[in-house]
C-alpha positions as CSV (number, residue, x, y, z in Angstrom):
1,M,93.9,111.0,-68.0
2,L,95.7,110.4,-64.7
3,S,96.5,106.7,-64.0
4,A,94.7,105.0,-61.2
5,N,98.0,105.0,-59.2
6,K,98.3,108.6,-59.3
7,E,97.4,111.2,-56.8
8,Q,94.8,113.5,-57.9
9,R,95.1,116.7,-56.0
10,L,95.4,120.0,-57.1
11,F,98.8,120.7,-55.0
12,S,101.3,118.3,-54.1
13,R,102.3,117.5,-50.6
14,M,105.7,118.4,-49.2
15,Q,107.1,115.7,-46.6
16,V,108.1,117.8,-43.5
17,N,109.3,116.7,-40.3
18,A,108.7,120.0,-38.1
19,T,107.2,121.3,-34.9
20,V,104.0,122.8,-35.3
21,I,102.1,124.7,-32.6
22,L,98.3,124.8,-32.3
23,A,96.8,127.5,-30.0
24,T,93.5,128.9,-29.0
25,T,92.7,131.7,-26.5
26,S,92.5,128.9,-23.8
27,E,95.0,125.9,-24.9
28,R,98.3,125.3,-26.6
29,I,99.6,122.1,-28.0
30,Q,102.7,121.1,-29.9
31,G,102.6,118.3,-32.7
32,T,104.6,117.5,-35.7
33,C,103.9,118.4,-39.2
34,V,104.2,115.1,-41.6
35,N,103.3,117.1,-44.8
36,L,102.3,120.5,-45.9
37,S,100.3,121.7,-49.1
38,P,99.2,125.0,-50.0
39,E,95.8,124.1,-48.5
40,G,96.3,121.8,-45.6
41,V,98.3,120.2,-43.0
42,L,98.9,116.9,-41.8
43,M,100.1,116.3,-38.3
44,R,100.5,114.2,-35.3
45,V,99.4,115.2,-32.1
46,D,98.9,113.8,-28.5
47,R,95.4,112.2,-28.6
48,G,92.2,114.0,-27.5
49,Y,93.3,117.6,-28.2
50,C,91.4,117.9,-31.8
51,E,87.9,117.3,-33.2
52,P,86.7,117.9,-36.8
53,G,85.3,121.5,-36.9
54,Q,87.6,123.0,-34.4
55,E,89.6,126.1,-35.6
56,W,93.2,126.6,-34.2
57,Q,95.9,129.4,-34.8
58,L,98.7,127.3,-36.3
59,V,102.1,128.4,-36.3
60,L,104.9,126.5,-38.3
61,P,108.2,128.2,-36.9
62,S,110.8,129.0,-39.3
63,A,114.3,127.3,-39.5
64,S,115.9,130.7,-40.3
65,E,115.5,134.2,-38.4
66,Q,115.3,135.7,-42.2
67,V,112.3,133.7,-42.9
68,P,108.8,134.6,-40.8
69,P,106.8,131.4,-39.2
70,L,104.1,130.4,-41.1
71,M,101.1,131.4,-39.5
72,A,97.4,130.5,-40.2
73,V,93.7,130.1,-39.0
74,A,93.6,126.2,-39.4
75,R,90.1,124.0,-39.3
76,V,90.2,120.6,-38.2
77,L,89.1,118.3,-41.1
78,R,89.4,114.7,-39.5
79,V,91.0,113.0,-36.7
80,E,92.5,109.4,-37.0
81,Q,93.9,107.6,-34.0
82,E,97.2,105.8,-34.2
83,D,98.9,103.6,-31.5
84,T,100.2,106.5,-29.7
85,C,98.8,109.9,-31.0
86,D,96.2,111.4,-33.4
87,L,96.6,111.9,-37.0
88,V,95.1,115.5,-37.6
89,A,94.4,116.9,-41.0
90,L,93.7,120.5,-41.2
91,Y,92.5,123.1,-43.8
92,L,94.6,126.3,-43.8
93,E,91.7,129.0,-43.8
94,D,93.7,132.3,-43.5
95,V,97.5,132.2,-43.8
96,H,99.4,135.2,-43.1
């Protein structure tokens, strides 16, 4: 049995401080990845760009030319307003 203070997730999150790009056919925004798991991304973006249910093309550029960027279709699960930005949780639906 897990203790009450243990995180009860299937996958652990990796803390990341990297640029993430979200795009649609008509819009492109840049944010900062806070953490990453095999199923999702938590990121900070400017206020007012993301709403629950939206789908975006997500690109997490690689730090190395030998490693391709992470690309996925991402669906917004929730948006929490912070002092200067929005904290956006995205579910990665189609990673390639």
